[in-house]
C-alpha positions in Angstrom: 161.9 133.7 62.6 160.3 136.8 61.1 162.1 136.2 57.7 161.0 132.6 57.7 157.4 133.6 58.1 157.6 136.2 55.3 159.2 133.6 53.0 156.4 131.1 53.8 153.7 133.8 53.3 155.0 134.9 49.9 155.6 131.3 48.8 152.0 130.5 49.6 150.8 133.5 47.6 153.0 132.6 44.6 152.5 128.9 44.5 149.2 128.4 46.4 147.0 130.1 43.8 145.8 127.8 41.1 143.8 128.5 38.0 140.4 127.0 37.4 140.7 127.1 33.6 142.0 124.8 31.0 143.8 126.6 28.2 142.3 126.7 24.8 144.2 124.9 22.0 144.1 124.3 18.2 145.0 121.3 16.1 145.7 121.1 12.4 145.9 117.6 11.1 145.1 115.3 8.2 144.5 111.6 7.9 145.6 109.5 4.9 143.6 106.6 3.4 140.3 108.1 4.7 137.0 109.5 3.6 134.2 111.6 5.1 130.7 110.0 5.6 127.5 111.1 7.4 126.2 109.0 10.2 122.6 109.8 9.0 121.3 110.0 12.6 118.1 112.2 12.4 117.5 115.0 12.9 121.2 116.1 13.2 123.7 113.9 11.4 127.4 114.2 12.2 130.3 113.4 9.9 132.5 110.4 10.6 135.9 109.5 9.3 136.0 106.1 7.6 138.7 104.1 5.7 139.0 105.3 2.2 141.4 106.6 -0.5 141.5 110.3 0.2 143.2 112.7 2.6 140.8 114.1 5.3 141.8 117.4 6.8 140.7 118.5 10.2 141.0 121.9 12.0 140.0 121.6 15.7 139.6 124.4 18.2 138.8 123.9 21.9 137.9 127.0 23.9 139.4 127.7 27.3 137.3 126.0 29.9 136.5 127.6 33.2 135.9 124.8 35.7 133.8 127.1 37.9 131.2 127.5 35.1 128.9 124.6 34.4 128.4 123.7 30.7 130.7 126.4 29.3 132.7 123.8 27.3 133.0 124.6 23.6 134.9 123.2 20.7 134.6 123.2 16.9 136.0 121.5 13.9 136.2 122.0 10.1 136.6 118.9 7.9 137.2 118.4 4.2 138.7 115.8 2.0 140.8 115.8 -1.2 142.2 113.3 -3.6 145.5 111.8 -2.2 147.2 112.2 -5.6 147.2 116.0 -5.8 150.0 118.4 -4.7 147.9 121.6 -4.6 144.3 122.5 -4.8 141.8 125.3 -4.6 138.0 125.0 -4.1 135.5 127.9 -4.1 131.9 128.2 -3.1 129.7 125.3 -4.4 132.9 123.3 -5.2 133.4 122.9 -1.4 130.5 120.4 -1.5 132.6 118.2 -3.8 135.3 117.9 -1.1 132.7 117.3 1.7 133.4 120.4 3.7 131.7 120.5 7.1 131.6 122.6 10.2 131.0 120.8 13.6 130.2 122.5 16.8 130.4 120.7 20.2 128.8 122.5 23.1 125.8 122.7 25.4 123.9 124.7 22.8 120.9 124.6 20.4 122.5 123.5 17.1 123.8 120.0 16.7 125.1 118.1 13.8 127.5 118.8 10.9 126.9 121.9 8.8 127.8 121.6 5.1 129.9 124.5 3.8 129.2 125.9 0.4 130.5 129.5 0.6 134.2 130.5 0.7 137.5 129.1 -0.4 139.9 126.4 0.7 143.3 126.1 -0.9 146.4 124.2 -0.1 149.9 123.3 -1.2 151.8 120.1 -0.2 155.0 121.0 1.5 156.2 117.4 2.0 154.6 114.0 2.5 153.6 114.8 6.1 152.6 118.5 5.9 150.4 120.9 3.9 150.0 124.7 4.0 146.3 125.3 4.0 144.2 128.5 3.9 140.5 128.4 4.8 138.2 131.3 4.4 134.6 130.1 4.8 131.1 131.4 5.7 128.1 129.5 6.9 124.8 129.9 8.9 125.1 129.0 12.5 122.1 129.5 14.8 120.4 131.7 12.2 123.4 134.0 12.0 126.1 134.2 9.2 129.4 133.1 10.7 132.9 132.9 9.2 136.2 131.3 9.9 139.6 132.2 8.5 142.5 129.8 9.1 146.0 129.8 7.7 148.2 127.0 9.1 150.4 124.1 8.4 148.5 120.8 8.7 150.5 117.8 9.8 149.8 114.1 9.2 148.0 112.6 12.2 151.3 110.7 12.9 152.6 114.1 14.1 150.3 116.6 15.9 150.3 120.4 16.1 148.8 122.0 19.1 
């Protein structure tokens, strides 16, 4: 009887404790036959993905969420588009505007809307039809503070997802 109680006690400790967090995750994807447009909602327009002729790339990060803390949710995304006929590319600084490079932040915070990116470099090489090796090293102003992101990953067609 004593062993049974000990087993039940340790089972409760091992399996009874649950986490109140949702793990963070990242996605690296691109969509074919698309384009980036602004929704023009003042004062903070967001980008939207529409039907088009380009490849639209999206990096998405969602921070770990603690269910015990109200309004701590945070996620962000970087978007850009390139001509669908290229096999490699490199865009620097002001050239990033020509590929509609934007940073989006989703949170319970002050800044809203899509931030245009005009400082840094984005380059990529097509691996095969459904994947690209992409390097992103950008800087931008967020909440009156210079912020940067560095990403090096394989982006997959939105028919296959990377998490």
